[in-house]
Residue, then its C-alpha position, 0 to 999 in steps of 0.5 A: s386802866l391797864v398799864q402797859p410797859a414801854h414798848a419799841v416798834p417792831d424790828g424794821y421800823s423807826t420813830h421820830t418825833v416833832p415838837l408841838n406847842a400842845s398835844a395834838t387832838g387831830l392829825a391829817f395828811d394831805t395828798q402831798g404828804v404834808l402832816y397838819a396837827l391840830e393842837t389842843a385848845e387852852f382851857s376856857s379858850n376857843r382858839t388854836h392852831i394846826r401846825v404844818i409839818h412837811p415831809d422832811n419834818t421842817l415846820g410851815t406857817d401855823i394855821p389858826v382855828t377859832g371855835t364858835d363858843p367863846n369859852n370852849f373848843y373841844v375837838g372831837g376829830m379832824t380829817y383831810d377833805p379832798v373836796t376842798d383840799g382843806f380840813l374838816i374839824t368837829d367842835n363838841t361844843s353844846d350844839g356840836r359843829i363841824y368846821s370847814v378850814s382852808k390851808t390859808g385859814m379861811q373858816q366856815t361852819l358847815a354844820t351845827g346841832i350834832p350833840t356829842i360830835a366826835d370823829i369825822a371822815v370823808r370818803s374818796t367820793g366826797e361824803v361826809f360822816v361823823t360819829s356821836a358819843l351819846g352812851n347807852n346804845s344811843g351813839a350813831v354813825l351819821q352822814v352829813d350833807r355838805a350843802t345843808g348840814n343836815t344829818t342822816s343816821v346810817a348806823a345806830g346802837l353805838d355807845f361812844g362812837a370814837g374813830l373813823s376811817f375809810d379803807t381802800t375799798g371805800d368801807l367805813l371802819v368804826l371804833e366804838a368805846d363801851a360805855n361801862n369800861f371803855s373797852g373797844r369794839l371794831h365794826r365795818l360799815p360796807m358802802t358801794d357805788d352804783a347808778a343810784g348812788l352810794q349804797i350803805g349796808s349794815l354795821t358788822l362787828l369785827l372784833a370786841d373787848m379791845q384795848s384800844s378804843y379811840g383812833v382807827v386808820t388802815d394803811d395801803a394794804d388795808h392793815i388796821f392800826t388803832t389807838g387807845n389805852g396802851g398806845l398804838f395797836s395793829v389789829e390783824g389775823s384771821p380771826l382778827t386780834e389786837a397786838i401792841f405796835d408802839s408804846t412810850e416810856n409812860p407806863s399808861p400811855f393813852a394814844t389818840a389821834i392818828a393818820f396814815d400817809g401812803g407811799a410807793l412802797p407798802f408800809e411793811p418792815f424795812s421798805g425804806m423811805d418810799a414806804g408809807r408813814l404813820a403819825l400819831s399822838s402818843s397821849f393827851s398831854d405829849p407836846f409832840v407827834t410821833l411819826i413811824r416809818p419803815l427802815s431800809l435794810i441799809n440806813a446811815d441816818f444814825n440819829d433818826d433826824n431824816w438827814v445823813n450828814g456830819d452828825d451821823l459821821s460823827i456817831w460812826q467815828q465815836n464808835y468805830g471798831t465795835t464788833t458785836t454789839a453795835t446798833r444803828e443808833t451807834g453807827d451800824s447801817n447794815g444791821d451786822s452788829k459792827v461799826d466798820g468800813v462798810d457803815f462808812l461806805n454806806w454813810q458815803l452813798q446816803y450823805n445828804g440824801h434820804a434816811s434810806p435809799p429807794q432800794a437796799v444796796a449790797i456793798p462788799e466788804p472793802s479790800t485790803y487797800s480800801l481799808l488801809a485808806l479807810a484807816l488813814l482817813v479815820t485818823s485824819l478825821t478824828h483830829r478834825p472839828r465835829n462837822p468839818v467844811g463840807f459836812s452839813s449839820r442841818r436839822p429838819y426843824s429848829 
């Protein structure tokens, strides 16, 4: 197993974690930006839940899910299904099943008898595809008929078929794990629509000998992100190369489930709250989901809880006057390494709003009179409680 040191996300991004009852084996966003996290079933149990995480990170009502094998529920993957506005979940039971689960917990079996079924993806036009993990070049990508549950092989010769994801053009990305050393191989399966229906081309290898070999997604600009041994990776460049994007303090994390939620702005550094979000399960054992989003050039959410409120003001108060070593976590809203009056004004602009505004706002240094007024305000605030009347300490989740 390769060992990776702790690694923070690149400049311009922030991470936030939402607690779960167990690690997530499946993640999916719906069209409203709600995140659904399918928790790992306990050993020898066939019951688990989908946790509902709203865009403000508050938790909704859990959705129960039950496997048909009374002694086992090993999830291969989960995806949002635009046809039913629900979810498709694979169950690697002895005969391999696909469950269709609604947002109210109604459940039916869509297909059975798919050996070593792994990940699942739905094309925007409604077609369902899964991978199998038979090894010895016996794995495949299978298309599943919604009406009958029958499968048709559309790509063969894989070892452990792992991650599936569609890009914005409708092509299918396939991440394969080598059966001998579990290194990854990334493929593209081209698909086009014409009068005769969906046309599927031949599998094309994009990148081999990858450290990641589990999950794959693309953002709204078709940048590729993968998970596996070491954490979260970005795959980019010409020719394509793999680079670590996020890792935890665990020296050898194995990130698994991953999902992307597109926004009004690209998933780029400092694009702000209106950009997209990545969600991932950082390892098999971590009972939380990690959300990664771009920061804004101006961001007064100093404690990264997606609220700008009295807690952030307290952080600014505690560190006011720092001149060379400040970070956003210590009250620097504009990245100039200082905690000063400009940061307080930015906090005022964003109070009770998003963690960052739709666009970066340029604010000049305050005048002498403004600084004098600010000094009087700071003096008075230091004699007040942590959350004075009018400052909300609301949290996105309890």
